[in-house]
Backbone as numpy.savetxt, mean C-alpha at the origin, in Angstrom:
# Nx Ny Nz CAx CAy CAz Cx Cy Cz
41.78 14.39 -28.54 40.55 13.76 -29.01 39.93 12.87 -27.93
40.78 12.08 -27.30 40.31 11.18 -26.23 39.70 11.97 -25.10
40.29 13.13 -24.80 39.80 13.98 -23.73 38.38 14.47 -24.04
38.08 14.83 -25.28 36.76 15.33 -25.69 35.70 14.24 -25.63
36.11 13.03 -25.94 35.18 11.89 -25.85 34.79 11.64 -24.38
35.75 11.73 -23.49 35.46 11.52 -22.06 34.59 12.65 -21.54
34.87 13.89 -21.90 34.05 15.04 -21.48 32.63 14.87 -22.03
32.50 14.50 -23.29 31.19 14.29 -23.90 30.40 13.17 -23.22
31.09 12.09 -22.89 30.44 10.97 -22.20 29.97 11.39 -20.79
30.79 12.16 -20.10 30.42 12.65 -18.77 29.22 13.59 -18.85
29.21 14.47 -19.85 28.07 15.39 -20.02 26.79 14.61 -20.35
26.91 13.63 -21.22 25.75 12.80 -21.57 25.22 12.05 -20.34
26.14 11.52 -19.55 25.75 10.81 -18.32 25.05 11.76 -17.33
25.56 12.96 -17.22 24.96 13.96 -16.32 23.54 14.34 -16.78
23.36 14.47 -18.08 22.03 14.79 -18.64 21.06 13.60 -18.39
21.51 12.40 -18.62 20.67 11.23 -18.40 20.27 11.12 -16.92
21.21 11.33 -16.02 20.90 11.29 -14.59 19.92 12.40 -14.23
20.13 13.61 -14.72 19.23 14.72 -14.44 17.81 14.47 -14.94
17.68 13.96 -16.14 16.36 13.64 -16.69 15.69 12.53 -15.87
16.46 11.52 -15.50 15.92 10.42 -14.69 15.38 10.93 -13.35
16.11 11.81 -12.71 15.65 12.37 -11.44 14.38 13.16 -11.64
14.29 13.94 -12.71 13.09 14.73 -12.97 11.88 13.82 -13.26
12.07 12.77 -14.01 10.98 11.83 -14.31 10.52 11.15 -13.04
11.44 10.70 -12.20 11.10 10.06 -10.94 10.31 11.02 -10.04
10.79 12.25 -9.91 10.10 13.24 -9.09 8.69 13.50 -9.61
8.56 13.64 -10.91 7.22 13.86 -11.52 6.28 12.70 -11.29
6.82 11.48 -11.32 6.01 10.29 -11.12 5.57 10.16 -9.66
6.41 10.58 -8.72 6.11 10.44 -7.29 5.24 11.57 -6.75
5.13 12.67 -7.48 4.41 13.84 -6.99 2.95 13.54 -6.62
2.17 12.81 -7.46 0.78 12.51 -7.07 0.68 11.67 -5.78
1.61 10.76 -5.59 1.61 9.92 -4.41 1.93 10.76 -3.17
2.87 11.65 -3.29 3.23 12.52 -2.17 2.06 13.44 -1.82
1.38 13.98 -2.82 0.22 14.83 -2.59 -0.90 14.03 -1.92
-1.15 12.80 -2.38 -2.18 11.95 -1.76 -1.84 11.66 -0.31
-0.58 11.42 -0.03 -0.18 11.14 1.35 -0.39 12.39 2.23
-0.04 13.54 1.74 -0.22 14.78 2.51 -1.70 15.03 2.83
-2.56 14.84 1.83 -4.01 15.02 2.03 -4.55 14.00 3.01
-4.13 12.74 2.86 -4.61 11.68 3.75 -4.17 11.95 5.18
-2.95 12.44 5.38 -2.47 12.74 6.72 -3.29 13.87 7.35
-3.61 14.88 6.55 -4.45 15.97 7.07 -5.81 15.44 7.53
-6.43 14.61 6.70 -7.75 14.06 7.03 -7.65 13.14 8.26
-6.59 12.34 8.32 -6.43 11.40 9.44 -6.22 12.16 10.75
-5.45 13.23 10.70 -5.15 13.97 11.93 -6.36 14.69 12.49
-7.40 14.88 11.67 -8.66 15.45 12.17 -9.39 14.43 13.04
-9.14 13.16 12.79 -9.85 12.07 13.50 -9.02 11.49 14.66
-7.72 11.40 14.47 -6.86 10.77 15.48 -5.49 11.45 15.50
-4.93 11.65 16.68 -3.59 12.24 16.71 -2.53 11.22 16.32
-1.79 11.50 15.27 -0.74 10.60 14.81 0.60 11.11 15.32
1.31 10.27 16.07 2.63 10.66 16.56 3.69 10.40 15.48
3.53 9.27 14.78 4.47 8.92 13.72 3.78 8.11 12.65
4.35 8.14 11.44 3.83 7.37 10.32 4.91 6.37 9.91
4.52 5.10 9.90 5.46 4.03 9.54 5.33 3.60 8.08
4.10 3.67 7.54 3.88 3.23 6.17 2.67 3.96 5.61
2.70 4.15 4.30 1.58 4.73 3.59 1.48 4.05 2.24
0.26 3.68 1.86 0.07 3.17 0.50 -1.36 3.46 0.03
-1.55 3.34 -1.26 -2.85 3.61 -1.86 -3.46 2.28 -2.29
-4.69 2.04 -1.89 -5.42 0.84 -2.27 -6.45 1.23 -3.33
-6.40 0.59 -4.47 -7.36 0.88 -5.53 -8.33 -0.30 -5.69
-9.49 -0.15 -5.07 -10.53 -1.16 -5.17 -11.74 -0.52 -5.80
-12.91 -0.73 -5.21 -14.11 -0.06 -5.69 -13.98 1.46 -5.55
-13.22 1.87 -4.53 -12.90 3.29 -4.30 -11.43 3.36 -3.90
-10.79 4.42 -4.27 -9.40 4.62 -3.88 -9.34 4.98 -2.40
-8.53 4.22 -1.66 -8.40 4.43 -0.23 -6.93 4.56 0.12
-6.59 5.60 0.87 -5.24 5.79 1.36 -5.14 5.11 2.73
-4.09 4.32 2.91 -3.93 3.57 4.18 -2.64 4.05 4.85
-2.81 4.46 6.11 -1.68 4.96 6.89 -1.48 4.03 8.08
-0.26 3.56 8.27 0.08 2.77 9.44 1.04 3.63 10.26
0.75 3.77 11.56 1.60 4.60 12.39 1.33 4.36 13.86
1.70 5.34 14.66 1.51 5.24 16.10 0.78 6.49 16.60
-0.10 6.27 17.59 -0.81 7.40 18.20 0.03 7.98 19.34
-0.54 8.94 20.05 0.20 9.62 21.13 0.57 8.67 22.28
-0.17 7.56 22.42 0.13 6.59 23.47 1.18 5.57 23.04
1.64 5.69 21.78 2.63 4.75 21.26 2.02 3.47 20.73
0.70 3.41 20.64 0.03 2.20 20.11 0.04 2.26 18.59
0.28 1.08 17.99 0.25 1.01 16.53 -1.20 1.08 16.07
-1.46 2.01 15.14 -2.82 2.19 14.59 -2.77 2.14 13.07
-3.93 1.87 12.51 -4.09 1.89 11.07 -5.25 2.79 10.73
-5.05 3.68 9.76 -6.07 4.66 9.38 -6.37 4.46 7.90
-7.65 4.25 7.59 -8.11 4.15 6.21 -8.80 5.46 5.86
-8.34 6.14 4.77 -8.89 7.42 4.37 -9.36 7.30 2.93
-10.68 7.10 2.71 -11.20 7.04 1.33 -11.08 8.42 0.68
-10.74 8.45 -0.62 -10.57 9.73 -1.29 -11.89 10.46 -1.52
-12.96 9.73 -1.81 -14.22 10.40 -2.13 -15.08 10.60 -0.89
-15.39 9.55 -0.16 -16.35 9.66 0.92 -15.77 10.35 2.15
-14.47 10.32 2.30 -13.80 10.94 3.45 -14.24 10.40 4.80
-14.85 9.18 4.82 -15.24 8.55 6.08 -14.01 7.80 6.61
-13.27 8.49 7.46 -12.01 7.95 7.98 -12.31 6.87 9.01
-11.61 5.73 8.87 -11.76 4.63 9.81 -10.42 4.40 10.49
-10.44 4.32 11.81 -9.22 4.11 12.60 -9.39 2.85 13.43
-8.37 2.01 13.41 -8.34 0.79 14.22 -6.96 0.62 14.82
-6.92 0.05 16.02 -5.66 -0.34 16.59 -5.21 -1.58 15.82
-3.93 -1.65 15.53 -3.40 -2.80 14.78 -3.68 -4.10 15.48
-3.64 -4.09 16.80 -3.83 -5.34 17.56 -5.31 -5.80 17.54
-6.23 -4.97 17.03 -7.63 -5.35 16.99 -7.96 -6.19 15.75
-6.97 -6.40 14.90 -7.20 -7.18 13.70 -6.08 -8.14 13.42
-6.16 -8.79 12.27 -5.16 -9.75 11.84 -3.87 -9.03 11.49
-2.76 -9.69 11.79 -1.48 -9.21 11.31 -1.30 -9.70 9.87
-0.30 -9.18 9.21 0.02 -9.63 7.87 0.32 -11.12 7.85
1.05 -11.57 8.83 1.41 -13.00 8.90 0.19 -13.87 9.12
-0.73 -13.44 9.95 -1.97 -14.20 10.19 -2.81 -14.28 8.93
-2.86 -13.19 8.17 -3.59 -13.19 6.91 -2.97 -14.21 5.94
-1.65 -14.24 5.89 -0.95 -15.21 5.00 -1.24 -16.64 5.47
-1.21 -16.87 6.79 -1.51 -18.20 7.32 -2.93 -18.64 6.93
-3.87 -17.71 7.00 -5.26 -18.03 6.62 -5.33 -18.42 5.16
-4.64 -17.68 4.31 -4.62 -18.03 2.89 -4.01 -19.41 2.68
-2.90 -19.69 3.33 -2.22 -20.97 3.18 -3.11 -22.14 3.62
-3.97 -21.94 4.63 -4.87 -22.98 5.07 -5.96 -23.24 4.02
-6.42 -22.19 3.36 -7.55 -22.29 2.43 -7.10 -22.63 1.00
-6.01 -22.09 0.59 -5.54 -22.25 -0.80 -4.13 -22.82 -0.78
-3.62 -23.08 -1.96 -2.25 -23.57 -2.08 -1.49 -22.61 -2.99
-1.10 -21.45 -2.46 -0.43 -20.47 -3.33 0.98 -20.93 -3.71
1.30 -20.74 -4.98 2.67 -21.03 -5.43 3.60 -19.91 -4.98
3.14 -18.66 -5.13 3.97 -17.54 -4.74 3.06 -16.38 -4.32
3.27 -15.83 -3.14 2.54 -14.67 -2.71 3.30 -13.44 -3.20
2.62 -12.59 -3.96 3.24 -11.45 -4.56 3.14 -10.22 -3.66
1.96 -9.98 -3.10 1.83 -8.85 -2.17 0.70 -9.08 -1.20
0.85 -8.46 -0.03 -0.19 -8.51 1.02 -0.32 -7.05 1.49
-1.50 -6.50 1.38 -1.66 -5.11 1.80 -3.06 -4.84 2.34
-3.11 -3.81 3.13 -4.40 -3.39 3.69 -5.17 -2.58 2.68
-6.51 -2.69 2.76 -7.39 -1.92 1.90 -8.75 -1.79 2.56
-9.70 -1.28 1.82 -11.05 -1.16 2.35 -12.04 -1.13 1.19
-13.14 -1.86 1.37 -14.24 -1.86 0.40 -15.54 -1.80 1.18
-16.44 -0.94 0.74 -17.74 -0.75 1.38 -17.58 -0.52 2.87
-16.64 0.32 3.22 -16.34 0.69 4.61 -15.93 -0.51 5.50
-15.41 -1.57 4.89 -14.93 -2.74 5.62 -13.40 -2.81 5.42
-12.64 -2.60 6.51 -11.20 -2.77 6.42 -10.85 -4.24 6.09
-9.88 -4.43 5.20 -9.57 -5.78 4.75 -8.10 -5.94 4.43
-7.72 -7.22 4.29 -6.43 -7.58 3.77 -6.61 -8.09 2.34
-5.82 -7.59 1.41 -5.83 -8.09 0.05 -4.54 -8.86 -0.17
-4.68 -10.12 -0.56 -3.50 -10.95 -0.83 -3.49 -11.29 -2.31
-2.43 -10.88 -2.96 -2.26 -11.09 -4.39 -1.23 -12.22 -4.55
-1.63 -13.33 -5.21 -0.74 -14.46 -5.31 -0.90 -15.19 -6.62
0.05 -16.06 -6.91 -0.02 -16.93 -8.08 -0.30 -18.35 -7.63
-1.16 -19.02 -8.39 -1.50 -20.42 -8.08 -0.51 -21.35 -8.75
-0.67 -22.63 -8.53 0.23 -23.64 -9.11 0.30 -23.56 -10.62
-0.81 -23.22 -11.26 -0.80 -23.12 -12.74 -0.37 -21.73 -13.19
0.25 -20.95 -12.29 0.83 -19.64 -12.55 -0.21 -18.58 -12.91
-1.45 -18.77 -12.50 -2.49 -17.78 -12.71 -2.54 -16.80 -11.54
-3.02 -15.59 -11.82 -3.10 -14.54 -10.82 -4.40 -14.71 -10.03
-4.30 -14.50 -8.70 -5.44 -14.64 -7.82 -5.41 -13.53 -6.76
-6.59 -13.11 -6.31 -6.71 -12.16 -5.22 -7.62 -12.78 -4.14
-7.21 -12.65 -2.90 -7.95 -13.21 -1.78 -8.14 -12.11 -0.76
-9.39 -11.89 -0.33 -9.70 -10.77 0.57 -10.22 -11.30 1.91
-9.62 -10.80 2.99 -10.01 -11.21 4.34 -10.42 -9.98 5.16
-11.44 -10.13 5.96 -11.87 -9.07 6.85 -10.75 -8.80 7.85
-10.37 -7.54 8.01 -9.24 -7.18 8.87 -9.43 -7.61 10.32
-10.61 -7.40 10.85 -10.86 -7.66 12.28 -11.20 -9.11 12.57
-12.02 -9.74 11.75 -12.49 -11.09 12.06 -11.68 -12.18 11.35
-11.03 -11.84 10.27 -10.30 -12.82 9.50 -11.18 -13.64 8.58
-12.47 -13.28 8.51 -13.40 -14.01 7.64 -13.11 -13.71 6.17
-13.34 -14.73 5.35 -13.21 -14.59 3.92 -14.28 -13.61 3.43
-13.89 -12.65 2.61 -14.84 -11.69 2.02 -15.13 -12.01 0.58
-14.07 -12.17 -0.20 -14.25 -12.52 -1.61 -12.92 -12.95 -2.17
-12.97 -13.51 -3.37 -11.73 -13.86 -4.06 -11.95 -13.70 -5.57
-10.88 -13.40 -6.22 -10.86 -13.32 -7.68 -9.80 -14.33 -8.12
-10.23 -15.30 -8.92 -9.30 -16.39 -9.25 -9.05 -16.54 -10.73
-7.91 -17.10 -11.03 -7.51 -17.55 -12.35 -7.55 -16.46 -13.42
-6.87 -15.40 -13.14 -6.76 -14.31 -14.15 -5.55 -14.51 -15.02
């Protein structure tokens, strides 16, 4: 009897693991497809030697952001809007780093906790989006121009 309980528990565990893998794969499929399409569009504009990071920015328009290196080994950032397909390429050194964007926020605001910092684009302007919580634990978004570091907009107290 004890043997059948162990076999049943192992089978149940195997089914749960199998279903979990299938759900994860199904959830990741749209992101993988978006990355493949964005890479194809980016490679038409700039030769990418390697890709270091990929993420999707959902602002006024969905924009795929690729961070990688070109054939010269320079770090580049490629913004690929899903609808307009106007690909924008910049060398990473031509704009603010993630740390510089955070420093700018810290000078202007008093964030309690920075939740995420990521690249995005709105109205064909590459930007940094900083998502943070204020002292009163409210959600805030702060947007900085990627190249100049100028404040673009903010959404406060959500």
